[in-house]
PDB file of N, CA, C and O in Angstrom, chain B, residues numbered from 101:
ATOM      1  N   UNK B 101      86.974  41.421 171.633  1.00  0.00           N
ATOM      2  CA  UNK B 101      87.247  40.106 170.871  1.00  0.00           C
ATOM      3  C   UNK B 101      88.167  40.588 169.667  1.00  0.00           C
ATOM      4  O   UNK B 101      87.844  41.579 169.012  1.00  0.00           O
ATOM      5  N   UNK B 102      89.301  39.878 169.393  1.00  0.00           N
ATOM      6  CA  UNK B 102      90.077  40.222 168.357  1.00  0.00           C
ATOM      7  C   UNK B 102      89.611  39.667 167.020  1.00  0.00           C
ATOM      8  O   UNK B 102      88.687  38.854 166.990  1.00  0.00           O
ATOM      9  N   UNK B 103      90.187  40.055 165.978  1.00  0.00           N
ATOM     10  CA  UNK B 103      89.895  39.539 164.610  1.00  0.00           C
ATOM     11  C   UNK B 103      90.384  38.216 164.294  1.00  0.00           C
ATOM     12  O   UNK B 103      90.074  37.751 163.197  1.00  0.00           O
ATOM     13  N   UNK B 104      91.121  37.519 165.107  1.00  0.00           N
ATOM     14  CA  UNK B 104      91.686  36.273 164.820  1.00  0.00           C
ATOM     15  C   UNK B 104      90.645  35.176 164.943  1.00  0.00           C
ATOM     16  O   UNK B 104      89.580  35.414 165.511  1.00  0.00           O
ATOM     17  N   UNK B 105      90.901  34.037 164.454  1.00  0.00           N
ATOM     18  CA  UNK B 105      89.880  32.933 164.676  1.00  0.00           C
ATOM     19  C   UNK B 105      89.717  32.555 166.042  1.00  0.00           C
ATOM     20  O   UNK B 105      90.654  32.613 166.838  1.00  0.00           O
ATOM     21  N   UNK B 106      88.381  32.107 166.403  1.00  0.00           N
ATOM     22  CA  UNK B 106      88.083  31.778 167.742  1.00  0.00           C
ATOM     23  C   UNK B 106      88.649  30.370 167.844  1.00  0.00           C
ATOM     24  O   UNK B 106      88.841  29.620 166.887  1.00  0.00           O
ATOM     25  N   UNK B 107      88.910  30.088 169.211  1.00  0.00           N
ATOM     26  CA  UNK B 107      89.496  28.752 169.568  1.00  0.00           C
ATOM     27  C   UNK B 107      88.459  27.899 170.185  1.00  0.00           C
ATOM     28  O   UNK B 107      87.500  28.377 170.791  1.00  0.00           O
ATOM     29  N   UNK B 108      88.687  26.441 170.004  1.00  0.00           N
ATOM     30  CA  UNK B 108      87.679  25.624 170.653  1.00  0.00           C
ATOM     31  C   UNK B 108      88.305  25.326 172.057  1.00  0.00           C
ATOM     32  O   UNK B 108      89.445  25.700 172.334  1.00  0.00           O
ATOM     33  N   UNK B 109      87.545  24.668 172.892  1.00  0.00           N
ATOM     34  CA  UNK B 109      88.094  24.388 174.246  1.00  0.00           C
ATOM     35  C   UNK B 109      89.287  23.463 174.209  1.00  0.00           C
ATOM     36  O   UNK B 109      90.221  23.594 175.000  1.00  0.00           O
ATOM     37  N   UNK B 110      89.243  22.526 173.281  1.00  0.00           N
ATOM     38  CA  UNK B 110      90.488  21.608 173.107  1.00  0.00           C
ATOM     39  C   UNK B 110      91.803  22.384 172.838  1.00  0.00           C
ATOM     40  O   UNK B 110      92.881  22.020 173.309  1.00  0.00           O
ATOM     41  N   UNK B 111      91.645  23.503 172.032  1.00  0.00           N
ATOM     42  CA  UNK B 111      92.816  24.263 171.629  1.00  0.00           C
ATOM     43  C   UNK B 111      93.256  25.064 172.992  1.00  0.00           C
ATOM     44  O   UNK B 111      94.438  25.118 173.332  1.00  0.00           O
ATOM     45  N   UNK B 112      92.257  25.649 173.701  1.00  0.00           N
ATOM     46  CA  UNK B 112      92.679  26.395 174.890  1.00  0.00           C
ATOM     47  C   UNK B 112      93.238  25.400 175.886  1.00  0.00           C
ATOM     48  O   UNK B 112      94.216  25.718 176.563  1.00  0.00           O
ATOM     49  N   UNK B 113      92.711  24.300 176.000  1.00  0.00           N
ATOM     50  CA  UNK B 113      93.118  23.336 177.024  1.00  0.00           C
ATOM     51  C   UNK B 113      94.611  23.005 176.796  1.00  0.00           C
ATOM     52  O   UNK B 113      95.337  22.877 177.782  1.00  0.00           O
ATOM     53  N   UNK B 114      95.119  22.857 175.521  1.00  0.00           N
ATOM     54  CA  UNK B 114      96.358  22.592 175.139  1.00  0.00           C
ATOM     55  C   UNK B 114      97.175  23.840 175.420  1.00  0.00           C
ATOM     56  O   UNK B 114      98.292  23.671 175.908  1.00  0.00           O
ATOM     57  N   UNK B 115      96.762  25.042 175.177  1.00  0.00           N
ATOM     58  CA  UNK B 115      97.541  26.093 175.418  1.00  0.00           C
ATOM     59  C   UNK B 115      97.906  26.285 176.943  1.00  0.00           C
ATOM     60  O   UNK B 115      99.024  26.630 177.325  1.00  0.00           O
ATOM     61  N   UNK B 116      96.791  26.012 177.800  1.00  0.00           N
ATOM     62  CA  UNK B 116      96.903  26.203 179.269  1.00  0.00           C
ATOM     63  C   UNK B 116      97.484  24.975 180.048  1.00  0.00           C
ATOM     64  O   UNK B 116      97.818  25.072 181.229  1.00  0.00           O
ATOM     65  N   UNK B 117      97.590  23.803 179.322  1.00  0.00           N
ATOM     66  CA  UNK B 117      98.053  22.608 180.080  1.00  0.00           C
ATOM     67  C   UNK B 117      97.027  21.937 180.869  1.00  0.00           C
ATOM     68  O   UNK B 117      97.375  21.186 181.780  1.00  0.00           O
ATOM     69  N   UNK B 118      95.650  22.159 180.577  1.00  0.00           N
ATOM     70  CA  UNK B 118      94.679  21.654 181.459  1.00  0.00           C
ATOM     71  C   UNK B 118      93.670  20.866 180.546  1.00  0.00           C
ATOM     72  O   UNK B 118      93.907  20.737 179.345  1.00  0.00           O
ATOM     73  N   UNK B 119      92.530  20.334 181.137  1.00  0.00           N
ATOM     74  CA  UNK B 119      91.680  19.521 180.387  1.00  0.00           C
ATOM     75  C   UNK B 119      90.491  20.248 179.793  1.00  0.00           C
ATOM     76  O   UNK B 119      90.087  21.186 180.480  1.00  0.00           O
ATOM     77  N   UNK B 120      89.855  20.017 178.678  1.00  0.00           N
ATOM     78  CA  UNK B 120      88.842  20.711 178.162  1.00  0.00           C
ATOM     79  C   UNK B 120      87.733  20.937 179.165  1.00  0.00           C
ATOM     80  O   UNK B 120      87.107  21.997 179.177  1.00  0.00           O
ATOM     81  N   UNK B 121      87.478  19.922 180.029  1.00  0.00           N
ATOM     82  CA  UNK B 121      86.463  20.064 180.993  1.00  0.00           C
ATOM     83  C   UNK B 121      86.625  21.208 181.900  1.00  0.00           C
ATOM     84  O   UNK B 121      85.718  21.944 182.288  1.00  0.00           O
ATOM     85  N   UNK B 122      88.037  21.296 182.240  1.00  0.00           N
ATOM     86  CA  UNK B 122      88.289  22.578 183.284  1.00  0.00           C
ATOM     87  C   UNK B 122      88.062  23.910 182.367  1.00  0.00           C
ATOM     88  O   UNK B 122      87.464  24.875 182.844  1.00  0.00           O
ATOM     89  N   UNK B 123      88.528  23.922 181.125  1.00  0.00           N
ATOM     90  CA  UNK B 123      88.241  25.167 180.318  1.00  0.00           C
ATOM     91  C   UNK B 123      86.774  25.487 180.425  1.00  0.00           C
ATOM     92  O   UNK B 123      86.433  26.617 180.772  1.00  0.00           O
ATOM     93  N   UNK B 124      85.879  24.548 180.143  1.00  0.00           N
ATOM     94  CA  UNK B 124      84.448  24.901 180.402  1.00  0.00           C
ATOM     95  C   UNK B 124      83.957  25.307 181.712  1.00  0.00           C
ATOM     96  O   UNK B 124      83.003  26.067 181.880  1.00  0.00           O
ATOM     97  N   UNK B 125      84.730  24.707 182.734  1.00  0.00           N
ATOM     98  CA  UNK B 125      84.309  25.036 184.082  1.00  0.00           C
ATOM     99  C   UNK B 125      84.780  26.354 184.453  1.00  0.00           C
ATOM    100  O   UNK B 125      84.136  27.066 185.224  1.00  0.00           O
ATOM    101  N   UNK B 126      85.953  26.728 183.899  1.00  0.00           N
ATOM    102  CA  UNK B 126      86.391  28.150 184.102  1.00  0.00           C
ATOM    103  C   UNK B 126      85.480  29.158 183.352  1.00  0.00           C
ATOM    104  O   UNK B 126      85.125  30.205 183.894  1.00  0.00           O
ATOM    105  N   UNK B 127      85.102  28.810 182.063  1.00  0.00           N
ATOM    106  CA  UNK B 127      84.107  29.746 181.443  1.00  0.00           C
ATOM    107  C   UNK B 127      82.764  29.816 182.306  1.00  0.00           C
ATOM    108  O   UNK B 127      82.274  30.894 182.644  1.00  0.00           O
ATOM    109  N   UNK B 128      82.271  28.715 182.597  1.00  0.00           N
ATOM    110  CA  UNK B 128      81.051  28.759 183.440  1.00  0.00           C
ATOM    111  C   UNK B 128      81.155  29.637 184.714  1.00  0.00           C
ATOM    112  O   UNK B 128      80.168  30.301 185.029  1.00  0.00           O
ATOM    113  N   UNK B 129      82.293  29.691 185.477  1.00  0.00           N
ATOM    114  CA  UNK B 129      82.514  30.280 186.573  1.00  0.00           C
ATOM    115  C   UNK B 129      82.847  31.781 186.337  1.00  0.00           C
ATOM    116  O   UNK B 129      82.931  32.609 187.245  1.00  0.00           O
ATOM    117  N   UNK B 130      83.033  32.044 184.968  1.00  0.00           N
ATOM    118  CA  UNK B 130      83.301  33.557 184.630  1.00  0.00           C
ATOM    119  C   UNK B 130      84.839  33.842 184.791  1.00  0.00           C
ATOM    120  O   UNK B 130      85.253  34.991 184.641  1.00  0.00           O
ATOM    121  N   UNK B 131      85.594  32.921 185.061  1.00  0.00           N
ATOM    122  CA  UNK B 131      87.053  33.099 185.178  1.00  0.00           C
ATOM    123  C   UNK B 131      87.610  33.401 183.790  1.00  0.00           C
ATOM    124  O   UNK B 131      88.480  34.253 183.609  1.00  0.00           O
ATOM    125  N   UNK B 132      87.081  32.681 182.841  1.00  0.00           N
ATOM    126  CA  UNK B 132      87.764  32.781 181.482  1.00  0.00           C
ATOM    127  C   UNK B 132      86.707  33.095 180.514  1.00  0.00           C
ATOM    128  O   UNK B 132      85.777  32.301 180.375  1.00  0.00           O
ATOM    129  N   UNK B 133      86.766  34.235 179.798  1.00  0.00           N
ATOM    130  CA  UNK B 133      85.690  34.798 178.897  1.00  0.00           C
ATOM    131  C   UNK B 133      85.478  33.828 177.822  1.00  0.00           C
ATOM    132  O   UNK B 133      86.418  33.294 177.233  1.00  0.00           O
ATOM    133  N   UNK B 134      84.231  33.595 177.560  1.00  0.00           N
ATOM    134  CA  UNK B 134      83.773  32.564 176.334  1.00  0.00           C
ATOM    135  C   UNK B 134      82.663  33.145 175.590  1.00  0.00           C
ATOM    136  O   UNK B 134      81.794  33.877 176.063  1.00  0.00           O
ATOM    137  N   UNK B 135      82.768  32.753 174.387  1.00  0.00           N
ATOM    138  CA  UNK B 135      81.505  33.225 173.491  1.00  0.00           C
ATOM    139  C   UNK B 135      80.740  32.235 172.872  1.00  0.00           C
ATOM    140  O   UNK B 135      81.301  31.349 172.227  1.00  0.00           O
ATOM    141  N   UNK B 136      79.401  32.282 173.002  1.00  0.00           N
ATOM    142  CA  UNK B 136      78.462  31.273 172.506  1.00  0.00           C
ATOM    143  C   UNK B 136      77.963  31.593 171.129  1.00  0.00           C
ATOM    144  O   UNK B 136      77.518  32.715 170.886  1.00  0.00           O
ATOM    145  N   UNK B 137      78.019  30.635 170.201  1.00  0.00           N
ATOM    146  CA  UNK B 137      77.560  30.876 168.797  1.00  0.00           C
ATOM    147  C   UNK B 137      76.588  29.592 168.643  1.00  0.00           C
ATOM    148  O   UNK B 137      77.022  28.503 168.268  1.00  0.00           O
ATOM    149  N   UNK B 138      75.291  29.814 168.954  1.00  0.00           N
ATOM    150  CA  UNK B 138      74.402  28.717 169.025  1.00  0.00           C
ATOM    151  C   UNK B 138      74.696  27.784 170.082  1.00  0.00           C
ATOM    152  O   UNK B 138      74.594  28.199 171.236  1.00  0.00           O
ATOM    153  N   UNK B 139      75.042  26.603 169.878  1.00  0.00           N
ATOM    154  CA  UNK B 139      75.413  25.600 170.969  1.00  0.00           C
ATOM    155  C   UNK B 139      76.937  25.596 171.176  1.00  0.00           C
ATOM    156  O   UNK B 139      77.452  25.113 172.185  1.00  0.00           O
ATOM    157  N   UNK B 140      77.603  26.136 170.214  1.00  0.00           N
ATOM    158  CA  UNK B 140      79.172  26.074 170.178  1.00  0.00           C
ATOM    159  C   UNK B 140      79.732  27.181 171.201  1.00  0.00           C
ATOM    160  O   UNK B 140      79.264  28.318 171.264  1.00  0.00           O
ATOM    161  N   UNK B 141      80.698  26.751 171.923  1.00  0.00           N
ATOM    162  CA  UNK B 141      81.466  27.776 172.889  1.00  0.00           C
ATOM    163  C   UNK B 141      82.788  27.956 172.162  1.00  0.00           C
ATOM    164  O   UNK B 141      83.358  26.980 171.673  1.00  0.00           O
ATOM    165  N   UNK B 142      83.303  29.224 172.079  1.00  0.00           N
ATOM    166  CA  UNK B 142      84.583  29.605 171.534  1.00  0.00           C
ATOM    167  C   UNK B 142      85.200  30.536 172.481  1.00  0.00           C
ATOM    168  O   UNK B 142      84.594  31.144 173.364  1.00  0.00           O
ATOM    169  N   UNK B 143      86.508  30.601 172.217  1.00  0.00           N
ATOM    170  CA  UNK B 143      87.382  31.380 173.158  1.00  0.00           C
ATOM    171  C   UNK B 143      88.262  32.199 172.272  1.00  0.00           C
ATOM    172  O   UNK B 143      88.798  31.688 171.289  1.00  0.00           O
ATOM    173  N   UNK B 144      88.442  33.556 172.615  1.00  0.00           N
ATOM    174  CA  UNK B 144      89.353  34.492 172.020  1.00  0.00           C
ATOM    175  C   UNK B 144      90.839  34.220 172.458  1.00  0.00           C
ATOM    176  O   UNK B 144      91.057  34.076 173.661  1.00  0.00           O
ATOM    177  N   UNK B 145      91.761  34.150 171.658  1.00  0.00           N
ATOM    178  CA  UNK B 145      93.182  33.929 172.066  1.00  0.00           C
ATOM    179  C   UNK B 145      93.603  35.104 173.129  1.00  0.00           C
ATOM    180  O   UNK B 145      94.281  34.871 174.130  1.00  0.00           O
ATOM    181  N   UNK B 146      93.149  36.279 172.805  1.00  0.00           N
ATOM    182  CA  UNK B 146      93.653  37.377 173.711  1.00  0.00           C
ATOM    183  C   UNK B 146      93.143  37.176 174.981  1.00  0.00           C
ATOM    184  O   UNK B 146      93.864  37.459 175.938  1.00  0.00           O
ATOM    185  N   UNK B 147      91.910  36.691 175.182  1.00  0.00           N
ATOM    186  CA  UNK B 147      91.289  36.462 176.504  1.00  0.00           C
ATOM    187  C   UNK B 147      91.897  35.235 177.209  1.00  0.00           C
ATOM    188  O   UNK B 147      91.997  35.201 178.435  1.00  0.00           O
ATOM    189  N   UNK B 148      92.327  34.167 176.361  1.00  0.00           N
ATOM    190  CA  UNK B 148      93.101  33.100 176.995  1.00  0.00           C
ATOM    191  C   UNK B 148      94.419  33.641 177.641  1.00  0.00           C
ATOM    192  O   UNK B 148      94.723  33.302 178.784  1.00  0.00           O
ATOM    193  N   UNK B 149      95.223  34.511 176.875  1.00  0.00           N
ATOM    194  CA  UNK B 149      96.375  35.004 177.272  1.00  0.00           C
ATOM    195  C   UNK B 149      96.301  35.822 178.514  1.00  0.00           C
ATOM    196  O   UNK B 149      97.135  35.719 179.414  1.00  0.00           O
ATOM    197  N   UNK B 150      95.208  36.698 178.548  1.00  0.00           N
ATOM    198  CA  UNK B 150      94.851  37.559 179.813  1.00  0.00           C
ATOM    199  C   UNK B 150      94.532  36.645 181.001  1.00  0.00           C
ATOM    200  O   UNK B 150      94.908  36.917 182.142  1.00  0.00           O
ATOM    201  N   UNK B 151      93.818  35.538 180.688  1.00  0.00           N
ATOM    202  CA  UNK B 151      93.668  34.577 181.841  1.00  0.00           C
ATOM    203  C   UNK B 151      94.886  34.018 182.396  1.00  0.00           C
ATOM    204  O   UNK B 151      95.107  34.002 183.606  1.00  0.00           O
ATOM    205  N   UNK B 152      95.761  33.511 181.423  1.00  0.00           N
ATOM    206  CA  UNK B 152      97.033  32.946 181.710  1.00  0.00           C
ATOM    207  C   UNK B 152      97.867  34.004 182.598  1.00  0.00           C
ATOM    208  O   UNK B 152      98.430  33.625 183.625  1.00  0.00           O
ATOM    209  N   UNK B 153      97.924  35.296 182.180  1.00  0.00           N
ATOM    210  CA  UNK B 153      98.662  36.347 182.793  1.00  0.00           C
ATOM    211  C   UNK B 153      98.039  36.468 184.164  1.00  0.00           C
ATOM    212  O   UNK B 153      98.809  36.501 185.124  1.00  0.00           O
ATOM    213  N   UNK B 154      96.890  36.530 184.345  1.00  0.00           N
ATOM    214  CA  UNK B 154      96.242  36.705 185.692  1.00  0.00           C
ATOM    215  C   UNK B 154      96.512  35.592 186.668  1.00  0.00           C
ATOM    216  O   UNK B 154      96.426  35.788 187.881  1.00  0.00           O
ATOM    217  N   UNK B 155      96.836  34.433 186.156  1.00  0.00           N
ATOM    218  CA  UNK B 155      97.210  33.284 187.156  1.00  0.00           C
ATOM    219  C   UNK B 155      98.586  33.360 187.586  1.00  0.00           C
ATOM    220  O   UNK B 155      98.937  32.569 188.461  1.00  0.00           O
ATOM    221  N   UNK B 156      99.477  34.230 187.089  1.00  0.00           N
ATOM    222  CA  UNK B 156     100.855  34.397 187.699  1.00  0.00           C
ATOM    223  C   UNK B 156     100.904  35.223 188.722  1.00  0.00           C
ATOM    224  O   UNK B 156     100.241  36.260 188.707  1.00  0.00           O
ATOM    225  N   UNK B 157     101.682  34.892 189.743  1.00  0.00           N
ATOM    226  CA  UNK B 157     102.040  35.610 190.928  1.00  0.00           C
ATOM    227  C   UNK B 157     103.091  36.652 190.666  1.00  0.00           C
ATOM    228  O   UNK B 157     103.884  36.521 189.733  1.00  0.00           O
ATOM    229  N   UNK B 158     103.105  37.597 191.410  1.00  0.00           N
ATOM    230  CA  UNK B 158     104.285  38.660 191.246  1.00  0.00           C
ATOM    231  C   UNK B 158     105.638  37.772 191.608  1.00  0.00           C
ATOM    232  O   UNK B 158     105.760  37.091 192.627  1.00  0.00           O
ATOM    233  N   UNK B 159     106.505  37.903 190.692  1.00  0.00           N
ATOM    234  CA  UNK B 159     107.859  37.240 190.944  1.00  0.00           C
ATOM    235  C   UNK B 159     107.765  35.866 190.515  1.00  0.00           C
ATOM    236  O   UNK B 159     108.796  35.214 190.680  1.00  0.00           O
ATOM    237  N   UNK B 160     106.761  35.255 189.993  1.00  0.00           N
ATOM    238  CA  UNK B 160     106.764  34.000 189.530  1.00  0.00           C
ATOM    239  C   UNK B 160     107.186  33.903 188.107  1.00  0.00           C
ATOM    240  O   UNK B 160     106.549  34.543 187.271  1.00  0.00           O
ATOM    241  N   UNK B 161     108.219  33.150 187.739  1.00  0.00           N
ATOM    242  CA  UNK B 161     108.570  33.112 186.282  1.00  0.00           C
ATOM    243  C   UNK B 161     107.518  32.470 185.390  1.00  0.00           C
ATOM    244  O   UNK B 161     106.844  31.522 185.796  1.00  0.00           O
ATOM    245  N   UNK B 162     107.383  32.974 184.208  1.00  0.00           N
ATOM    246  CA  UNK B 162     106.344  32.400 183.271  1.00  0.00           C
ATOM    247  C   UNK B 162     106.845  31.044 182.774  1.00  0.00           C
ATOM    248  O   UNK B 162     108.029  30.854 182.495  1.00  0.00           O
ATOM    249  N   UNK B 163     105.927  30.138 182.677  1.00  0.00           N
ATOM    250  CA  UNK B 163     105.986  28.779 182.165  1.00  0.00           C
ATOM    251  C   UNK B 163     105.048  28.582 181.029  1.00  0.00           C
ATOM    252  O   UNK B 163     104.172  29.416 180.800  1.00  0.00           O
ATOM    253  N   UNK B 164     105.191  27.551 180.336  1.00  0.00           N
ATOM    254  CA  UNK B 164     104.155  27.344 179.190  1.00  0.00           C
ATOM    255  C   UNK B 164     102.790  27.337 179.561  1.00  0.00           C
ATOM    256  O   UNK B 164     101.956  27.674 178.721  1.00  0.00           O
ATOM    257  N   UNK B 165     102.418  26.978 180.775  1.00  0.00           N
ATOM    258  CA  UNK B 165     101.112  26.984 181.339  1.00  0.00           C
ATOM    259  C   UNK B 165     100.852  28.133 182.288  1.00  0.00           C
ATOM    260  O   UNK B 165      99.718  28.295 182.737  1.00  0.00           O
ATOM    261  N   UNK B 166     101.833  28.924 182.609  1.00  0.00           N
ATOM    262  CA  UNK B 166     101.577  29.996 183.361  1.00  0.00           C
ATOM    263  C   UNK B 166     101.584  29.650 184.807  1.00  0.00           C
ATOM    264  O   UNK B 166     101.076  30.363 185.673  1.00  0.00           O
ATOM    265  N   UNK B 167     102.200  28.492 185.029  1.00  0.00           N
ATOM    266  CA  UNK B 167     102.208  28.082 186.589  1.00  0.00           C
ATOM    267  C   UNK B 167     103.603  27.690 186.913  1.00  0.00           C
ATOM    268  O   UNK B 167     104.462  27.754 186.034  1.00  0.00           O
ATOM    269  N   UNK B 168     103.901  27.272 188.161  1.00  0.00           N
ATOM    270  CA  UNK B 168     105.195  26.829 188.479  1.00  0.00           C
ATOM    271  C   UNK B 168     105.130  25.346 188.880  1.00  0.00           C
ATOM    272  O   UNK B 168     104.040  24.800 189.047  1.00  0.00           O
ATOM    273  N   UNK B 169     106.241  24.722 189.028  1.00  0.00           N
ATOM    274  CA  UNK B 169     106.171  23.458 189.657  1.00  0.00           C
ATOM    275  C   UNK B 169     107.317  23.423 190.631  1.00  0.00           C
ATOM    276  O   UNK B 169     108.299  24.153 190.496  1.00  0.00           O
ATOM    277  N   UNK B 170     107.168  22.521 191.663  1.00  0.00           N
ATOM    278  CA  UNK B 170     108.192  22.391 192.655  1.00  0.00           C
ATOM    279  C   UNK B 170     108.260  20.965 192.843  1.00  0.00           C
ATOM    280  O   UNK B 170     107.294  20.233 192.629  1.00  0.00           O
ATOM    281  N   UNK B 171     109.638  20.463 193.329  1.00  0.00           N
ATOM    282  CA  UNK B 171     109.860  19.276 193.693  1.00  0.00           C
ATOM    283  C   UNK B 171     110.150  19.118 195.256  1.00  0.00           C
ATOM    284  O   UNK B 171     110.685  18.138 195.773  1.00  0.00           O
ATOM    285  N   UNK B 172     109.691  20.286 195.925  1.00  0.00           N
ATOM    286  CA  UNK B 172     109.912  20.205 197.395  1.00  0.00           C
ATOM    287  C   UNK B 172     108.908  19.480 198.121  1.00  0.00           C
ATOM    288  O   UNK B 172     107.745  19.771 197.843  1.00  0.00           O
ATOM    289  N   UNK B 173     109.096  18.638 198.952  1.00  0.00           N
ATOM    290  CA  UNK B 173     108.192  17.872 199.709  1.00  0.00           C
ATOM    291  C   UNK B 173     107.202  18.767 200.529  1.00  0.00           C
ATOM    292  O   UNK B 173     107.664  19.735 201.132  1.00  0.00           O
ATOM    293  N   UNK B 174     105.976  18.513 200.576  1.00  0.00           N
ATOM    294  CA  UNK B 174     105.065  19.111 201.505  1.00  0.00           C
ATOM    295  C   UNK B 174     105.338  18.756 202.993  1.00  0.00           C
ATOM    296  O   UNK B 174     105.789  17.661 203.332  1.00  0.00           O
ATOM    297  N   UNK B 175     105.067  19.653 203.767  1.00  0.00           N
ATOM    298  CA  UNK B 175     105.199  19.373 205.234  1.00  0.00           C
ATOM    299  C   UNK B 175     103.931  19.203 205.899  1.00  0.00           C
ATOM    300  O   UNK B 175     103.151  20.156 205.889  1.00  0.00           O
ATOM    301  N   UNK B 176     103.605  18.114 206.483  1.00  0.00           N
ATOM    302  CA  UNK B 176     102.281  17.906 207.232  1.00  0.00           C
ATOM    303  C   UNK B 176     102.466  18.402 208.544  1.00  0.00           C
ATOM    304  O   UNK B 176     103.445  18.055 209.205  1.00  0.00           O
ATOM    305  N   UNK B 177     101.537  19.253 209.019  1.00  0.00           N
ATOM    306  CA  UNK B 177     101.551  19.725 210.422  1.00  0.00           C
ATOM    307  C   UNK B 177     100.611  19.153 211.351  1.00  0.00           C
ATOM    308  O   UNK B 177     100.598  19.525 212.525  1.00  0.00           O
TER     309      UNK B 177
END
């Protein structure tokens, strides 16, 4: 844990481009490290960045949310 301020789920959601509910789900699943202070759940910015980095594939360019988008249509087989 770094010495910076801990982040709320809404802050993490904004950083990752996902909903706060998904942030909590990732924490419950153990995919995103979280810290409990009483009833409050907080996140370390370094852990959030590590999660974002782990979501990238080799050769995938980084985006603001750590994912890629594509306009190619899906083929149904």
